[in-house]
Each structure stands twice: as structure tokens, then as C-alpha cells.
C-alpha positions as CSV (number, residue, x, y, z in Angstrom):
1,M,-0.1,-10.2,2.5
2,L,1.5,-9.0,6.1
3,D,4.1,-10.5,7.6
4,L,4.4,-9.9,11.3
5,N,8.2,-10.2,11.1
6,D,8.2,-7.0,8.9
7,F,6.4,-5.2,11.9
8,R,9.0,-6.3,14.2
9,Y,11.6,-4.9,12.2
10,F,10.0,-1.7,11.7
11,V,9.7,-1.0,15.4
12,R,13.6,-2.2,15.7
13,I,13.9,0.9,13.1
14,V,12.2,3.1,15.3
15,E,13.8,2.1,18.3
16,C,17.2,2.3,17.1
17,G,16.9,5.4,15.1
18,G,17.6,3.9,11.8
19,L,18.1,1.1,9.4
20,T,21.8,0.8,10.0
21,A,21.4,0.9,13.6
22,A,18.5,-1.5,13.6
23,S,20.4,-4.2,11.0
24,R,23.3,-3.9,13.8
25,N,21.0,-4.8,16.6
26,L,19.3,-7.5,14.6
27,N,22.2,-8.8,13.4
28,V,21.4,-9.0,9.7
29,P,22.4,-7.1,6.7
30,K,21.1,-3.6,6.0
31,S,19.7,-4.6,2.8
32,T,17.5,-7.3,4.7
33,V,16.1,-4.5,6.9
34,S,15.4,-2.1,4.0
35,H,13.6,-4.9,2.1
36,R,11.5,-5.9,5.0
37,L,10.5,-2.0,5.6
38,Q,9.6,-1.8,1.8
39,Q,7.5,-5.0,2.1
40,L,5.4,-3.3,4.9
41,E,5.3,-0.2,3.4
42,T,3.7,-1.7,0.0
43,A,1.4,-3.9,2.0
44,L,0.2,-0.8,3.7
45,G,0.2,1.3,1.2
46,V,2.0,4.3,3.1
47,R,5.3,5.2,3.7
48,L,6.6,4.8,7.2
49,V,10.2,6.0,7.2
50,N,11.9,9.1,5.6
51,R,15.1,7.9,3.9
52,L,18.1,10.1,4.0
53,H,21.3,9.5,1.8
54,A,24.3,9.2,4.2
55,D,26.1,12.2,2.2
56,S,23.2,14.7,2.6
57,A,22.8,13.9,6.7
């Protein structure tokens, strides 16, 4: 089931340029942002964000 808040988190990820910046902006843990993104991707059946490990950037 789609949750509109998951879309809000996704938009903030895009606006802020990443999960860490979005989590700071939303004042929630990065794990929460990541979980919400994963829920949205699962519901839609597509990967919305390419994830890079911090040590590979």
C-alpha cells in the first residue's frame, strides 16, 4: 500500500541531494529515511535512487 509520506521523504531526498541531508532536513534518523524509501520502491516496483557507499564516493 502506498503511503503519501513516503513520497514526501523521496521528494526531500531529491531536493537535498541524498539520504543524509534529507534526514537532517526532516530531523529524523537516516535509517527512517532509508526505510521509507525502500517501502516506496517496493510498492512501485522500481529503484528510485542509486545508492553509493560513503567510502566509494
